[in-house]
BAGU-802962 format. One record per residue (C-alpha): residue number from 1; residue in three letters; x, y negated, z negated. Coordinates in nm, 4 decimals. Layout:
BEGIN
num: NUM | residuo: ALA | xx: X | yy: Y | zz: Z .
...
//
This chain:
BEGIN
num: 1 | residuo: MET | xx: 5.6651 | yy: 3.2788 | zz: -15.5900 .
num: 2 | residuo: LEU | xx: 5.6980 | yy: 3.2338 | zz: -15.9655 .
num: 3 | residuo: PHE | xx: 6.0683 | yy: 3.3160 | zz: -15.9506 .
num: 4 | residuo: THR | xx: 6.1165 | yy: 3.0542 | zz: -15.6781 .
num: 5 | residuo: LEU | xx: 5.9429 | yy: 2.7866 | zz: -15.8846 .
num: 6 | residuo: ILE | xx: 6.1521 | yy: 2.8688 | zz: -16.1919 .
num: 7 | residuo: TRP | xx: 6.4706 | yy: 2.8659 | zz: -15.9836 .
num: 8 | residuo: LEU | xx: 6.3746 | yy: 2.5292 | zz: -15.8304 .
num: 9 | residuo: ALA | xx: 6.3027 | yy: 2.3817 | zz: -16.1743 .
num: 10 | residuo: VAL | xx: 6.6438 | yy: 2.4964 | zz: -16.3040 .
num: 11 | residuo: VAL | xx: 6.8216 | yy: 2.3535 | zz: -15.9979 .
num: 12 | residuo: ILE | xx: 6.6476 | yy: 2.0176 | zz: -16.0395 .
num: 13 | residuo: LEU | xx: 6.7272 | yy: 2.0165 | zz: -16.4126 .
num: 14 | residuo: MET | xx: 7.0962 | yy: 2.0834 | zz: -16.3418 .
num: 15 | residuo: VAL | xx: 7.1210 | yy: 1.8142 | zz: -16.0730 .
num: 16 | residuo: VAL | xx: 6.9544 | yy: 1.5549 | zz: -16.2939 .
num: 17 | residuo: SER | xx: 7.1754 | yy: 1.6563 | zz: -16.5882 .
num: 18 | residuo: ALA | xx: 7.4928 | yy: 1.6270 | zz: -16.3803 .
num: 19 | residuo: TRP | xx: 7.3765 | yy: 1.2905 | zz: -16.2461 .
num: 20 | residuo: VAL | xx: 7.3222 | yy: 1.1571 | zz: -16.6002 .
num: 21 | residuo: ILE | xx: 7.6551 | yy: 1.2974 | zz: -16.7240 .
num: 22 | residuo: PHE | xx: 7.8414 | yy: 1.1333 | zz: -16.4349 .
num: 23 | residuo: THR | xx: 7.6597 | yy: 0.8058 | zz: -16.5025 .
num: 24 | residuo: LYS | xx: 7.7387 | yy: 0.8209 | zz: -16.8758 .
num: 25 | residuo: ALA | xx: 8.1051 | yy: 0.8585 | zz: -16.7844 .
num: 26 | residuo: GLY | xx: 8.0990 | yy: 0.5503 | zz: -16.5625 .
num: 27 | residuo: GLN | xx: 8.1060 | yy: 0.7411 | zz: -16.2348 .
num: 28 | residuo: PRO | xx: 7.8462 | yy: 0.7225 | zz: -15.9573 .
num: 29 | residuo: GLY | xx: 7.5635 | yy: 0.9664 | zz: -16.0239 .
num: 30 | residuo: TRP | xx: 7.5232 | yy: 1.0558 | zz: -15.6567 .
num: 31 | residuo: ALA | xx: 7.8726 | yy: 1.2099 | zz: -15.6667 .
num: 32 | residuo: CYS | xx: 7.7238 | yy: 1.5220 | zz: -15.8278 .
num: 33 | residuo: LEU | xx: 7.5488 | yy: 1.5996 | zz: -15.4968 .
num: 34 | residuo: ILE | xx: 7.8631 | yy: 1.6163 | zz: -15.2802 .
num: 35 | residuo: PRO | xx: 8.0397 | yy: 1.9552 | zz: -15.2768 .
num: 36 | residuo: PHE | xx: 8.4057 | yy: 1.9490 | zz: -15.3850 .
num: 37 | residuo: TYR | xx: 8.3869 | yy: 1.5748 | zz: -15.4534 .
num: 38 | residuo: ASN | xx: 8.1729 | yy: 1.6559 | zz: -15.7580 .
num: 39 | residuo: LEU | xx: 8.4532 | yy: 1.8803 | zz: -15.8893 .
num: 40 | residuo: TYR | xx: 8.7047 | yy: 1.6019 | zz: -15.8300 .
num: 41 | residuo: ILE | xx: 8.4903 | yy: 1.3561 | zz: -16.0261 .
num: 42 | residuo: LEU | xx: 8.4360 | yy: 1.6176 | zz: -16.2997 .
num: 43 | residuo: LEU | xx: 8.8139 | yy: 1.6484 | zz: -16.3279 .
num: 44 | residuo: LYS | xx: 8.8421 | yy: 1.2684 | zz: -16.3545 .
num: 45 | residuo: ILE | xx: 8.5758 | yy: 1.2603 | zz: -16.6266 .
num: 46 | residuo: SER | xx: 8.7593 | yy: 1.5396 | zz: -16.8071 .
num: 47 | residuo: GLY | xx: 9.0854 | yy: 1.3466 | zz: -16.7873 .
num: 48 | residuo: LYS | xx: 9.2565 | yy: 1.6044 | zz: -16.5684 .
num: 49 | residuo: PRO | xx: 9.4570 | yy: 1.5273 | zz: -16.2528 .
num: 50 | residuo: GLY | xx: 9.2720 | yy: 1.5338 | zz: -15.9224 .
num: 51 | residuo: TRP | xx: 9.5143 | yy: 1.7810 | zz: -15.7641 .
num: 52 | residuo: TRP | xx: 9.3713 | yy: 2.0479 | zz: -15.9983 .
num: 53 | residuo: LEU | xx: 9.0897 | yy: 2.0698 | zz: -15.7444 .
num: 54 | residuo: ILE | xx: 9.3205 | yy: 2.2953 | zz: -15.5412 .
num: 55 | residuo: LEU | xx: 9.3424 | yy: 2.5339 | zz: -15.8367 .
num: 56 | residuo: PHE | xx: 8.9676 | yy: 2.5976 | zz: -15.8174 .
num: 57 | residuo: PHE | xx: 9.0313 | yy: 2.7858 | zz: -15.4910 .
num: 58 | residuo: ILE | xx: 9.2699 | yy: 3.0392 | zz: -15.6475 .
num: 59 | residuo: PRO | xx: 9.0970 | yy: 3.3505 | zz: -15.7849 .
num: 60 | residuo: ILE | xx: 9.1371 | yy: 3.4073 | zz: -16.1617 .
num: 61 | residuo: VAL | xx: 9.3169 | yy: 3.0722 | zz: -16.1949 .
num: 62 | residuo: ASN | xx: 8.9863 | yy: 2.8977 | zz: -16.1229 .
num: 63 | residuo: ILE | xx: 8.8298 | yy: 3.0588 | zz: -16.4296 .
num: 64 | residuo: ILE | xx: 9.1103 | yy: 2.9313 | zz: -16.6519 .
num: 65 | residuo: ILE | xx: 9.0944 | yy: 2.5840 | zz: -16.4963 .
num: 66 | residuo: ALA | xx: 8.7155 | yy: 2.5763 | zz: -16.5461 .
num: 67 | residuo: ILE | xx: 8.7572 | yy: 2.6628 | zz: -16.9141 .
num: 68 | residuo: ILE | xx: 9.0230 | yy: 2.3940 | zz: -16.9616 .
num: 69 | residuo: THR | xx: 8.8087 | yy: 2.1408 | zz: -16.7739 .
num: 70 | residuo: TYR | xx: 8.4994 | yy: 2.2184 | zz: -16.9811 .
num: 71 | residuo: LEU | xx: 8.7019 | yy: 2.1972 | zz: -17.3037 .
num: 72 | residuo: ALA | xx: 8.8235 | yy: 1.8519 | zz: -17.2003 .
num: 73 | residuo: LEU | xx: 8.4746 | yy: 1.7475 | zz: -17.0871 .
num: 74 | residuo: ALA | xx: 8.3273 | yy: 1.8476 | zz: -17.4220 .
num: 75 | residuo: ALA | xx: 8.6080 | yy: 1.6681 | zz: -17.6078 .
num: 76 | residuo: ASN | xx: 8.5510 | yy: 1.3492 | zz: -17.4068 .
num: 77 | residuo: PHE | xx: 8.1873 | yy: 1.3550 | zz: -17.5127 .
num: 78 | residuo: GLY | xx: 8.2755 | yy: 1.4210 | zz: -17.8778 .
num: 79 | residuo: LYS | xx: 8.1882 | yy: 1.7896 | zz: -17.8745 .
num: 80 | residuo: GLY | xx: 8.3968 | yy: 2.0898 | zz: -17.9779 .
num: 81 | residuo: ALA | xx: 8.5225 | yy: 2.4088 | zz: -17.8199 .
num: 82 | residuo: GLY | xx: 8.2004 | yy: 2.5953 | zz: -17.9009 .
num: 83 | residuo: PHE | xx: 8.0038 | yy: 2.3451 | zz: -17.6949 .
num: 84 | residuo: ALA | xx: 8.2482 | yy: 2.3914 | zz: -17.4055 .
num: 85 | residuo: ILE | xx: 8.1993 | yy: 2.7673 | zz: -17.4169 .
num: 86 | residuo: GLY | xx: 7.8249 | yy: 2.7016 | zz: -17.4167 .
num: 87 | residuo: ILE | xx: 7.8635 | yy: 2.4921 | zz: -17.1010 .
num: 88 | residuo: LEU | xx: 8.0576 | yy: 2.7759 | zz: -16.9416 .
num: 89 | residuo: PHE | xx: 7.8094 | yy: 3.0548 | zz: -17.0216 .
num: 90 | residuo: LEU | xx: 7.4749 | yy: 2.8711 | zz: -17.0538 .
num: 91 | residuo: PRO | xx: 7.5068 | yy: 2.5556 | zz: -16.8432 .
num: 92 | residuo: PHE | xx: 7.1295 | yy: 2.5254 | zz: -16.7959 .
num: 93 | residuo: VAL | xx: 7.1010 | yy: 2.4742 | zz: -17.1746 .
num: 94 | residuo: PHE | xx: 7.4174 | yy: 2.2827 | zz: -17.2650 .
num: 95 | residuo: MET | xx: 7.4431 | yy: 2.0438 | zz: -16.9677 .
num: 96 | residuo: PRO | xx: 7.0985 | yy: 1.8917 | zz: -17.0401 .
num: 97 | residuo: MET | xx: 7.1956 | yy: 1.8704 | zz: -17.4091 .
num: 98 | residuo: LEU | xx: 7.5054 | yy: 1.6739 | zz: -17.3084 .
num: 99 | residuo: ALA | xx: 7.3160 | yy: 1.4575 | zz: -17.0607 .
num: 100 | residuo: PHE | xx: 7.0073 | yy: 1.3734 | zz: -17.2620 .
num: 101 | residuo: GLY | xx: 7.1514 | yy: 1.3945 | zz: -17.6128 .
num: 102 | residuo: ASP | xx: 7.3203 | yy: 1.1167 | zz: -17.8036 .
num: 103 | residuo: ALA | xx: 7.6726 | yy: 1.2109 | zz: -17.6852 .
num: 104 | residuo: LYS | xx: 7.8786 | yy: 0.9123 | zz: -17.5732 .
num: 105 | residuo: TYR | xx: 8.1678 | yy: 0.9260 | zz: -17.3304 .
num: 106 | residuo: VAL | xx: 8.4896 | yy: 0.8355 | zz: -17.5081 .
num: 107 | residuo: PRO | xx: 8.7929 | yy: 0.9562 | zz: -17.3127 .
num: 108 | residuo: VAL | xx: 9.0443 | yy: 1.1434 | zz: -17.5262 .
num: 109 | residuo: ALA | xx: 9.4038 | yy: 1.0586 | zz: -17.4424 .
num: 110 | residuo: THR | xx: 9.5592 | yy: 1.3553 | zz: -17.2601 .
num: 111 | residuo: THR | xx: 9.9096 | yy: 1.4108 | zz: -17.1363 .
//
């Protein structure tokens, strides 16, 4: 029972954090609730092309694409590579920091 309550609290925290991050980036917050579409919007926020969504379905490649996406996400919010690695390994700590902290969304020009 206690484990279930803790799990539920973490899930709610992550959904609210994603909603706020999407909203900070000028995207609809509800988009974080739709599977696959949330990845597409995350790619848009990160400044990556939408077709990269296909790469998330390829084993091993998806890990590399996730790292690149999180690096770009952190950069667009004015954070460094260490913060991106934090998002990758401890998302339940770093996503709320990004959402509720003073980070502002400023897209970095990518090619």
